[in-house]
C-alpha positions in Angstrom: -5.2 0.1 -35.4 -3.0 1.3 -32.5 -4.3 3.3 -29.6 -2.4 6.4 -30.8 -4.3 6.3 -34.1 -7.4 7.3 -32.1 -5.9 10.6 -30.9 -6.4 12.9 -33.8 -10.1 12.0 -34.4 -10.8 12.1 -30.7 -9.4 15.6 -30.3 -11.4 16.7 -33.3 -14.5 15.2 -31.7 -13.8 17.1 -28.4 -13.4 20.3 -30.3 -16.7 19.9 -32.2 -18.4 19.1 -28.8 -17.5 22.7 -27.8 -14.6 22.1 -25.4 -12.5 25.3 -24.9 -9.0 25.5 -26.3 -7.5 25.3 -22.8 -9.2 21.9 -22.3 -8.2 20.7 -25.7 -4.6 21.7 -25.0 -4.7 19.8 -21.6 -6.1 16.6 -23.2 -3.5 16.8 -26.0 -0.7 17.0 -23.4 -1.9 13.9 -21.7 -2.5 12.0 -24.9 0.9 12.9 -26.3 2.8 12.1 -23.2 1.7 9.7 -20.4 -1.1 7.9 -22.4 1.1 7.6 -25.5 4.1 6.4 -23.3 1.9 3.8 -21.6 -0.3 2.4 -24.4 0.1 4.4 -27.6 1.9 1.7 -29.5 -0.4 -1.1 -28.4 -2.8 -2.5 -30.9 -6.4 -1.7 -29.9 -7.4 -5.4 -30.1 -4.5 -6.3 -27.7 -5.4 -3.7 -25.1 -6.2 -5.1 -21.7 -7.6 -3.7 -18.5 -4.3 -4.2 -16.7 -2.7 -1.6 -19.1 -4.6 1.1 -17.3 -2.1 0.6 -14.5 0.6 1.6 -16.9 -1.3 4.8 -17.7 -1.8 5.6 -14.0 2.0 5.1 -13.4 3.0 7.2 -16.4 0.7 10.0 -15.0 2.6 10.2 -11.7 5.2 12.4 -13.4 2.7 15.1 -14.1 1.9 16.4 -10.6 -0.3 15.2 -7.7 -3.3 15.0 -10.1 -1.4 13.6 -13.0 -2.4 9.9 -12.4 -6.1 10.8 -12.0 -6.1 13.0 -15.2 -4.3 10.4 -17.2 -6.8 7.8 -16.3 -9.8 10.0 -16.8 -8.6 11.0 -20.3 -7.7 7.4 -21.2 -11.2 6.3 -20.1 -12.8 9.0 -22.1 -10.7 8.1 -25.1 -12.0 4.5 -24.9 -15.5 5.6 -24.5 -15.2 7.7 -27.7 -13.7 4.7 -29.5 -16.6 2.5 -28.4 -19.2 5.1 -29.6 -17.3 5.4 -32.9 -17.8 1.7 -33.5 -14.4 0.3 -32.5 -14.4 -2.9 -30.4 -12.8 -2.5 -27.0 -11.5 -5.9 -25.7 -12.7 -5.2 -22.2 -15.3 -3.1 -20.3 -13.7 0.3 -20.0 -16.2 1.1 -17.2 -14.1 -1.2 -15.0 -11.2 1.2 -15.1 -10.9 2.7 -11.6 -10.1 6.4 -11.3 -7.4 7.0 -8.6 -8.4 9.1 -5.6 -6.3 12.2 -4.8 -6.5 14.7 -2.0 -9.0 17.4 -2.4 -7.5 20.5 -3.9 -7.1 23.3 -1.4 -9.0 26.4 -2.4 -6.7 29.4 -2.3 -8.1 32.8 -1.9 -6.9 36.2 -0.7 -7.5 37.9 2.7 -8.3 41.6 2.9 -4.7 42.3 4.0 -3.3 40.4 1.0 -5.6 42.2 -1.4 -4.3 45.5 0.0 -0.7 44.4 -0.4 -1.3 43.4 -4.0 -3.0 46.7 -4.8 0.1 48.6 -3.7 2.2 46.7 -6.1 0.8 48.4 -9.2 2.3 51.8 -10.1 -0.9 53.5 -11.3 1.1 56.3 -12.9 2.1 53.9 -15.7 -0.3 52.5 -18.3 0.5 48.9 -17.4 0.1 49.6 -13.7 -3.2 51.4 -14.0 -4.5 48.7 -16.3 -3.5 46.0 -13.9 -5.1 47.8 -10.9 -8.3 48.3 -12.9 -8.3 44.7 -14.0 -7.8 43.4 -10.5 -10.7 45.4 -9.1 -12.8 44.4 -12.0 -12.2 40.6 -11.5 -12.7 40.9 -7.7 -16.0 42.6 -8.3 -17.4 40.6 -11.2 -15.8 37.2 -10.6 -15.2 36.9 -14.4 -12.7 34.5 -15.8 -9.7 36.2 -17.4 -10.7 34.8 -20.8 -14.1 36.4 -20.5 -12.7 39.8 -19.3 -10.2 40.2 -22.1 -12.9 39.3 -24.7 -15.0 42.3 -23.6 -15.3 45.5 -25.6 -15.9 49.0 -24.1 -19.4 49.0 -25.5 -20.2 45.8 -23.5 -20.1 47.7 -20.2 -23.2 49.8 -19.4 -22.1 52.1 -16.6 -25.6 53.5 -16.1 -27.1 50.1 -15.3 -23.8 48.6 -14.2 -24.4 45.6 -16.3 -22.2 43.6 -18.7 -23.3 41.1 -21.3 -20.7 38.2 -21.1 -20.2 35.0 -23.0 -19.6 32.2 -20.5 -16.5 30.5 -21.9 -17.4 27.2 -20.2 -21.1 26.9 -21.2 -21.0 29.1 -24.3 -24.1 30.9 -23.0 -24.7 34.6 -22.8 -25.6 36.2 -19.5 -25.6 39.3 -17.5 -22.9 40.2 -14.9 -23.2 43.2 -12.6 -20.5 45.7 -11.5 -21.7 46.6 -8.0 -18.6 48.0 -6.3 -18.0 51.7 -6.6 -14.2 51.1 -6.3 -14.0 48.8 -9.4 -16.3 51.2 -11.4 -14.1 54.2 -10.6 -10.8 52.4 -11.4 -12.2 51.1 -14.7 -13.4 54.6 -15.7 -10.0 56.0 -14.7 -8.2 53.5 -16.9 -10.5 54.0 -19.9 -10.3 57.7 -19.7 -6.5 57.5 -19.6 -6.3 55.7 -22.9 -5.6 57.6 -26.1 -6.3 54.6 -28.5 -9.5 53.9 -30.4 -9.2 50.1 -29.8 -12.7 48.8 -28.9 -11.3 46.2 -26.5 -12.0 46.9 -22.8 -8.4 46.0 -21.9 -5.4 46.6 -24.1 -1.7 46.0 -24.1 0.0 48.5 -26.4 -2.2 48.9 -29.4 -3.8 45.5 -29.3 -6.3 43.6 -27.3 -4.7 42.4 -24.1 -3.6 38.8 -23.9 -4.0 36.9 -20.7 -0.3 35.9 -20.7 0.8 39.6 -20.9 -1.3 40.5 -17.9 -0.2 37.4 -16.0 3.4 38.0 -16.5 3.1 41.6 -15.4 1.2 40.7 -12.3 3.6 37.9 -11.5 6.6 40.3 -11.8 5.0 43.1 -9.9 4.0 40.9 -6.9 6.9 38.4 -6.7 8.5 40.3 -3.8 5.4 39.6 -1.6 6.5 36.0 -1.1 3.0 34.7 -0.6 2.6 31.0 -0.1 -0.3 31.1 -2.5 0.0 31.7 -6.3 -1.1 35.2 -7.3 -3.0 34.8 -10.6 -6.1 36.0 -12.3 -8.2 33.1 -11.1 -7.4 33.7 -7.4 -9.6 36.9 -7.6 -12.5 34.8 -8.8 -12.0 32.3 -6.0 -11.7 35.2 -3.5 -15.1 36.6 -4.5 -16.7 33.1 -4.1 -15.2 32.5 -0.7 -16.0 36.0 0.6 -19.6 35.7 -0.5 -19.9 32.4 1.3 -18.2 33.6 4.4 -20.6 36.6 4.5 -23.6 34.2 4.6 -24.6 34.3 1.0 -26.4 31.0 0.2 -24.6 28.4 -2.1 -27.1 28.7 -5.0 -26.6 32.5 -5.2 -22.8 32.1 -5.1 -23.2 29.6 -7.9 -25.3 32.0 -10.0 -22.9 34.9 -9.4 -19.9 32.7 -10.6 -22.1 31.3 -13.4 -21.4 27.6 -12.6 -23.6 24.8 -13.9 -23.3 22.9 -10.7 -23.3 23.9 -7.0 -20.8 21.0 -6.5 -18.2 22.9 -8.6 -18.8 26.1 -6.6 -18.4 24.3 -3.3 -15.4 22.1 -4.2 -13.2 24.6 -6.2 -14.3 28.1 -5.3 -15.1 28.3 -1.6 -12.2 28.2 0.8 -12.2 27.9 4.6 -11.0 30.7 6.9 -9.0 29.0 9.7 -9.3 31.9 12.1 -13.0 32.2 11.5 -13.4 28.5 12.0 -11.4 28.7 15.3 -13.7 31.5 16.6 -16.9 29.7 15.6 -15.6 26.6 17.3 -14.7 28.5 20.4 -18.1 30.2 20.4 -20.2 27.0 20.0 -18.2 24.9 22.4 -18.3 27.7 25.0 -22.0 27.5 24.9 -22.0 23.7 25.1 -19.7 23.3 28.1 -21.0 26.3 30.1 -24.0 24.2 31.0 -21.8 21.7 32.9 -20.5 24.4 35.3 
């Protein structure tokens, strides 16, 4: 058996384990490309620890995190093979995962949010939908996949509560709409619609696809020339960062964003404000050194 012969069963296993389609697609990409290129045609019995270096090298073509992801998926593949009863000629635990620089958390400032808001012509259906969606994501912190899966009846405007299926954990939970601005924009959008589609957000006559909204937002905001990427997820990270900067404790931020781990919240969803850091540094050091005068 060659290493490539494990791919299909492994992907089926990951799907049955409940991995979302986005994760399955990413694993498939790395299996079919760097991992296959490096070790796919090697017999499983002939596989050696040193071959992991080939996987690492092949992953360098796939971005700054490519080597790390290639090694992680390769290691997970071998772990699956071991559990499935295949003999691995070496201890796959000895494969070292490459270190990469921490990913910089990108979020929007208040000024940037205002600039983006002005990009959507709310006199058009697509513009009004995009403005309502933006305010909705900023307020709730929902992932785009969760937002587009909602139906109108899922939103209770009296209690300002939404029942949402977490696409990561597959658990149902409550999310609150607390901002009057997002509520009013959502109502304005819904009242403007003439269709009877139950979906909360639509494109034409159908439930909106994330790619449709992404392409519209990208086109509408491309003239802003921001150094950061304007996408659906940046609104979620902006909420997390703003909550943290306003003094909300980490556990509460984690619960609002519906993460399993506070580590995920801290590492990927809370950015640092350079100017805020500068002011705090100046304030503290000012107190420290004033005592020496």
